[in-house]
N, C-alpha and C positions, 0 to 999 in steps of 0.2 A: 616593564616598559614604562617610562615616565612620559606622560602626555596630559595636557590640560583637560582633555575630555576622554581619557582612557577608560575603557570598560574592562574590568577584570573578570576573567573566567578561570575557573579551576582547571589545572592540567591533570586529567585523570583518564582512566580507561573508557569512561562514558563520553568523553568529548567527541570522538568520531561518530558515535551513535547519535548524539544530540545534533551534530552538524547535518545529519541526514533528515532530521525531524523538523518540520516547519515550526518556526517560533510563533507564528500566527496562522491559524487555519479558519477560514470562514466557510460555512456550509449552509446553503439554502437561505441566505439573508434576504429578507424582503421588507420593504417599507412603503406603505400607501398613505397618501394624503387625499383630501376630498376631491381634488381636481386632477391629480397626477399620481402615477406609480413611479416613485423615485428609484427604488431598487426592487428587482424581481428575480428571486432565486439565484443570488450571487454566490459563486464558489471561487475562493481565492486562497492560495497558500503563499506565504512569505518565508523564505529560508533564512537561517542565521547568516549575517554578514552580506545579505543580498540588498542591492539597490533596485527596487522594483517600481516601475512606472505604472501609473494608472492614467489611461488616456481616454478622451471622449469629448464630444461637443458640450457646449454649455447646456445644462439641464439633463445630461446623460446619467446623473446620479453619483458622480465622483465625490463631491463634498458631503452629500448625505451619508455615503458609505464610510468616509473617513470619520465623520462625527459619531457614527455607530461604534466604530472601533475605539474611539476616544471616550465613549460614555456620555457624550453630549446629546445623543438621540437614541431612543430605545427602538430596536427592530420589532416589527410585527411578527416575524417568524424567522427561524434559522438558529444555528448554533455557532458559538465562537469557542475555539480552543487556543489556549495560551500555553506554549511549550508542552503541548500534548494533553493538557488538562482542560476539561470544560469549565468555562467561566461565564458569569453574567456581569457585565461591566455597567454599573448603574450610574456612574458619575465620572467626570474628569479626574477627581481626586483619587478614585479607585484605579483609574487607568494609570495615573502617574505613580501610584504605589506599586503597580505591576512592573513599571519601567517603560511606559508608553508616553511619549511627549509629542506635542503637535504645534506646528506653526500655522495659524489660521490665515486664510485669504482675507476674511473679514475679522477684524481684530476684536479680542475680548479684553478691553482695557478700560479702566475707570478714568474718565476725563479729568477729574479734579485732583487726582493723586499724581505723585511723581513717578518717574521711571523706576526708581528703587522700590517704592511702595507697591507698585503694580507687580514687579517681579517677586517681591516677598510674598504677596498674596497667592501667587501661583506656584509657590515652591513648597514641597513637602518638608523640606529642611528648614529649621528655624535659624536664620543667619543673624549674628550680631550686626547691627546697622552699619557700623564702620567697615566691617569685613565685606559685607555685601556690596557696599558702594565701591570699595576698592576693586572687588572682583569684576563688577560691571565695567568699570573704567578699563581695567587690564584686558578683559576679553574683547570689548568693543574695539579697542585700539589694535589688538593683535589681529583681528579679522577684518580690519578696515571698515568697521561699522560704527563710527564715532557716536557716542551717547554721553550725555551729561546725566548722571544718576539723580540729580536734584531737580531736573526740569519737569514741569507739569505736562501731562499728556495733551491737554487741550491746546497747548501752544505749538504742537508738532504737526507736520505734514503727514500725509498718508505714508510716504516712503520712510520717514523717520519712525513712525509707529511700527512699521514692519520690522525695523531693526530691533525694537524692543522685544517683539515676539520671538525673533530668532535667538537673541541673546538669552532670553528667559528660558527657552527650551534647551539650549546647549548647556546651560548651568546645571541641568538635571542629570547629565551624563546618561541619556536614555538608552534602553536596550532595543526599543523600536521607536524610530523618529519619523513622524508624519510631516511632510512639508508640502504645503499648498501654495503654489506660485511664490517661491521664496526669493527669486532673483530679480524681481522687477525694480529694485532700488539700486542695483549694483552696476558699476562699470564693467567692461569685459575683463579687465585685470582682476577686479574684486570677485567676479564670478568664478574665475579660475582658482582663486584662493579659497573660496567657499567649497569648490569641488574637491580641492586637495583635502580639506577638512572632512568632507563626507566620505571620500575614499578611505581616509585613515580610520574613521569610525567604523566603516564597513570591514576593513581588514582586521580590526580588533574584535569583530563579532557583532557589532550593532547593525541591526536591519533598518532599512530606510524605505518608506513608502513615499514616492515622489510624484507630485502632480504638477505638470507644467504644460503650457501650450507652445513652448519653444522647442520645436522638434530637434533642432541641432543639439540642445542641452540633453534631451532624452537619449539621443544616439550616442553622445559622447560619455554620458555618465552611467546609464542604467543597464543592469545585467539582463533583466526581463521586463516585459510590458504586458499588461492586461488591458484590453480595450473594451469600454462600455459604450453601448448604443441603445438609447431608449430604456435605460435602467437595467439592461441585461448584458451579460458578458457575450461579446460578439466575436472575440478572438484573442489570441496571445501571440507574442513573437519575441525574438531577440532583436532589440532596436538597432544594434550595430550592423546587423545583416540587412537592414531595410533602408531605403532612401526616404527622404522627407515626403516625397510624393506618395510612396507606398504607405507610409504611416498615416498620412492624411486620408488616403483612400479607405483605409481600415476604419478611421474615425468617423468620416462623414458619408461614406458610401458612394462617393463620386470623386472625380478629379478635382484637385484644388485649383480654384480660380486664381488667376494672376492679374493684379491690378495693372493697368496700362497708363503710363504717363506720356501723353503726347505734347509736342511743343504748342504753346499758346502765346499769342501776342500779349505782353504784359501791359496793363493799363496804368492809371494814375495811382499814387499812394492813397490807400484808404485808411490805414492805421499808421500813424507817425508817432514815434517816441523820440524825444529830443532832449538829451542831457538831463535825464530823469535822475534825481537824487532823492533818497527817502530813508529816514531813520525811523524804524518801527517803534511803537510804544512798548511792544512785547520785549522784555529783556533778553529773551532767547531767540528773537527774530533775527533776520539777516538784513543788514542795510544794503540798499541799492546805490551803486556808485556810478554816476555819469553814464547811465544806460541810454543808448541811442539805437533805433532800428526803424526801418520802413517796411511795410508789407503792402504790396501793390495789388490792385485788382488782377485776377488771373494768375496768382502764384500762391504756392504753399511755402511758408518759411517755418523751419523747425528750430526749436531751442532744446538742445540736449543738456543734461546735467544730472548729477546725483541729488536726490531730495535734500532740502535743507540749505541750498545755496542761493536762495532768493526767489525761487519759482513761486512760492506761496504768496510772497509779498507783491511780486510783479503782477500775478493774475488778479489779486484783489484790487490793485490800482487800475488795471485795465478794464475790469468788469464793472467797476463802480462801487464795489463793496467797501473800499476804503477811500475816503476823500483825500485829495492832494492838498498840501498846504498852499496858501494863497500865492506864494512866490513860484510855485511849480505848476499852477493850474493850466498853463499853456504847454506843458511838457508832453501832454498826451492830446493828439488830435484824431478825431474819428470822423471819417467821411467829410473832411474839410472843416470840421467844427471843433473848436477847443473844448475838450470834454472833461478836463480835470475837475471841474466843479459840478459835473452832472452826476446824478444818482443812477442806479442800475436801470430804472424804468426809462429815464430820459435817454440813456445810451442805447437801450433796445429800440426805442422809437426812432433813433438815427439809423438803425440797421444792424446792430450788434446781436449776435446769438452766442451763447456761452454754454459750454459743456464742462462742468467742474470734475476734478478727479475723485471727489467724494460722492459716491452715488447716493447712498442713503443719508438723509439729513441735509444734503445740500443740492444734489441733483434731483432728488425725489423725497417726498415725505413718506416715511415707511407705512404709517397707518392710514394713508389715503389711497383711494383706488387709482388705477391708471388714468381713468377719465379725469378725476379731480387733479391729478398731477399734470395732465395735459393742459388744463386751464391755467395753471400757475404761470406759464410763460407763453402759451400759444393762444391766449384769449383774443389776440389781435387778428386771428385768422377767421374772422366773422363768427366767432363762437359766443360773443356777447353783443347784445343789441339793446340800445337805450338803457344800459345798466342792468339788463336781465340776462342771465345765463341761458343759452340755447342748448339744453342738455342733450337733445337728440343729435344736434350737429357735433357737439363735443364727443359723444359716444362714437359717432361715425368716424370722426377725425382720428380718434384713438384706435379704433378697430382697423382703419386703413394703415396706420403706423405699424400696428402689430403684424399685419399681413405683409406689408412691403419689406419690413426689416426682419422678417422671420423670427419674431419674438415668440418663444414658447410660453404661452399664457392661455388660460381657459377663456379669457375675454376681457373686455374693457372694465369689468366690475372687479377684477382681481386686485387685492391690495399689493402695493409695491414691494413690501418686505417678503411676499410669498414667491417672488421671482428669484431665480438664481442670479448671481452677480453678473454673469455675462449677458443674460437676457435682459436684466434691468438696464445694463449699459446700452444694449441695442435699442431699447425703447427710448432712453433719454436722447441718444444721438438722433434717432428718427424724429423725435418731437422737435428738436432744434433745426435739423437740416430741412425739414418740410416748411419752415417759416420763411424760406427764400431770403436769407440774410445777405447783407452787403459785406459784412465782416464776420468771420466765425473764429472764436477763441475757444480752443479745446485743449484740455489737460489730460494726458494719459488716455487717449481714445480707445486703446485696445487692451488695457490692463485687465488680466484675468479672462480674456475673451478667446474662444477657441479659434483654430486656424481658419476655418471656413468663414466664421463671422468676422474675424480680423480682416480677411481679404475683402469682404463686402464693405466693411466700414471704411477701409482705406480707399476703395473705389468710389464710395460716396463722397469722400473728401476731395478726391481727384476730379470727380464730376462737378462739384461745386466750383472748384478752381477753373475748370474748363468753361463754366458758365459766367466767369468773370468775378467770382467772389474772392476776396482776400482772406486767406486762411493762415492762422498762426497756431502751430501745434507745439505744445510742450510735452516731451516724451522722454522716458528713460530707455525706450526700445530703439537702440541704434539702427537695427536692421529696418525698422519701420521708417525712421527718418530718411535713411538712404534710399528707400523704395519710393517714397511719395513726395519728397521735398525738391523744390527748385533751388532753394538756398537753405543753408542751415548755419546755426551759430551755437555757441556753448556758453552756459552761465556757470560761473564758479565764484564763490565768495562774494556774490552780489555784483560781479562785473560781467559784461557781455563781450565775447570775442568778436572780432570782425566776421561778417558773413562769409561763407565758403560755398562753392559749388560741390555737391556730393561726389561727382565724378572725378574731382581733383584732390580728394583726400581719402582717408581710410578709417574704418571703425577704430582701429588701434590708435591712430593719431588723435581721433576725437576722444577716445578714452583717456589718453594722457592729458589732453586739454581740460577734461572734466575735473582734474585735480588742481587746476589753476595755472597750468603751464602754458600760458599764452600772453601775448602783448596786445593791449587795446589800442595801441598807437597807429596800427595799420588801418587805412581807410579802404574798404572794399568798394 
């Protein structure tokens, strides 16, 4: 069989026996940290050619377990068997040598190196440079994940970086492929194409461990699922035989809350973008072309699009991270004030709150405590007086955020990088939402967040809108945008489509528009 990612297996009398033996078997895996038990006596078998889902809330121990399998974290107790033989996986290099590949939720990429250089570093095979660059281009085009092999990582958005991880992993032709939230950058059509690839890999004998909070994906793709709760295995099932509600019940132990979007009288425009044109200094950036949009008080406007189509540039210009050229400084108005020349501090003083897509390094400083991270943007909440920090008030504010938003953390003293990705996201959103903004700018609000927390975050955004806040959401989760938005638009190749009412279009139509198939001449 000829296939780009084919995995060759010998045809022999032993094949049927091997197919009944787990390719990976975990027994009694435990991992303890000072303030949390991440994994507690985990037992898990993955069969050859099986697509096996691992489900659980944020902080349930999924990512820690995957890192143990991949050799990035050492377990405190337990045994690992690979194709029936006991193994100790001391490093990712050893895991790759066995045939285990992993696409991380949080990326392991070197900022100052190119795409090709990062992929070469993670490959056991020594590729000639020209051959590797050609393979990256071919594979990325084939699977609808466009990448320039010569582009530097520091110029790329979160979604584009995830493409690098996916292509790097698929180049290894792994025998066990671990995928942690792999579809957050893809259109519905591209997700289907990726699923075709994964099903083909599974048919050829490659096993797949699949982590996703998108329950429709789990039910459509995975043969079996193991559910973790509080670091322990709480159950298993065949996803296709369960409803989304039943899977959510297994994960969170209660019925999945449903956000409610009630009609609200729309107020005056609070964020106005008028004929915004921008050419980035970054040679790999995306130019914005004639972008116009209004976000009114009491509405949520969503912007859909695949990463790399101008979202990064637009958010930087709206948040104040990037100044607008003199001729364009009136192209952005915030709460009635021309804001193009204002920095981030001045825009926050006008009433802007901002939740970036990059949690660590932009939304929060990894080596700072949650209290210290609170002070970075919420110091206006009477946490500083006469230039002096009121640490007691800051700790109370932080603890209240932890409690209200269900952040799994030992307390306000915990360092940001010790939280799981989803719990850190809940903390950052809580910190910003509690500042009573007039305008909220949020990018990828529920990326990597479990279904229960996603519902809570979406309800918080809806509640802000009900209170009269203007909310602009950039998301690649089409279901999310259809659930919470009053209007939505699509960004593709730096252009913005006319706004649409979600009830008057479909995710499939939006997916096609995400490829640039729309006219900007229509006025909504």
